[in-house]
C-alpha positions, 0 to 999 in steps of 0.5 A: 602906380604907387610911390616909395611910401605906398601912396597912389600917385598915377593911374593907368599909363596906357590910357590918355586919361588924367584927373584934376584934383584941387586942395584947399585949407583956409583959402578958397577964393578961386573955387567959384571960378574953378567950378564954373570952368569945369561945368562949362567943359563938362569936366568932373574933378575932385576937391580935397578940403580941410575942416578949416575950409569947411567951417567957412559958410560961403565955401561950404555952399560951394562944396555942396555945389561941387557934390551936386555937379558930380565932383568927388569931395574928399578929406585933406585932414581936419586941422591941416597938421604937418605929419612929418618933418620937412628935413627928415621925412621918415620922422613922424610928428603926429601919433596914430591916435591923433591922425585917426581922430583928425581924419575921422572928423574931416570925413564926418564933416564931409559926409555931413554936407553930402559927400562920400555917400555910398560904398565908393572908395574914400581917397585922401590927400594929406596936408601939404601933400607930405607924408610917409609910410606911417600915414599911408598905413594908418589911413589904410587901417581906416579903409582910406586910400592915400593918394598924391599928385603925379610928380613932374609937371609942377602944377602944384606950385600954384599955391605960392603967392607973389613975394614967396621964395617959391613963387612961380608965375601962373603962365610959367606953370601953364607952360610947364604943364604942357611942356612936360606933356610933350616931353614925357614918353607917356605924356600925362597918361594916368596923371593926377594933376594937382592945383589949389582952390586958393592961394592969395595970389594977385594973378592966380592960376584959375583963369588958365584952367580952361585953356589947360583943359582945352589944350589937353582935350585937343591933344586927345586926353579925357578927364575922369574923376580921380576915384575912377582913375585909381580904381579902373583900368583902360577898357577901350 
């Protein structure tokens, strides 16, 4: 399923499969705990990070671990620029040449630590998860597919720390994810559920990641990597 701008925002709604994706820019304090939780449950996920994230040696080491453990590692831009106006989404704030050079640099850095090898798809979550048709088209010209989270669950709100006007407690985010699954006729089928690798929160979301995975597994869902979710249809 694609949104009005052409980005993939959901997989096959006929199958009880969903994908966990995590984005990171400068902050990544939850990365170790997230990787541990996923490994304990044998869940494969996807990590989309910027050049700002990659330049930090400790976080680079964790990304190498993510690749080694079978997770997808993809681009989130090099410099984390704002692509289009918050007030007028149709107003593009970067040039095609800047967009292309920045994304190419990000992809090259990721390949430098072992990601995006072989002939699989290059998926891209843009900075701030904010973009328009220009950016979807420019990415496609590079052979890159722009994806974004599935709206509705509110999982992406975990980025705002206490004191931010947009702050929502982690427990509320947890409850809202499960409440949305129960009320939507299609549940979380095909969902791209987005969370963040760091936030600066005093009470971050990552301690609730395991319980979310466990509860959704109990409800009959299977977690798959987002590249599988976006490129295959149900066969069972």
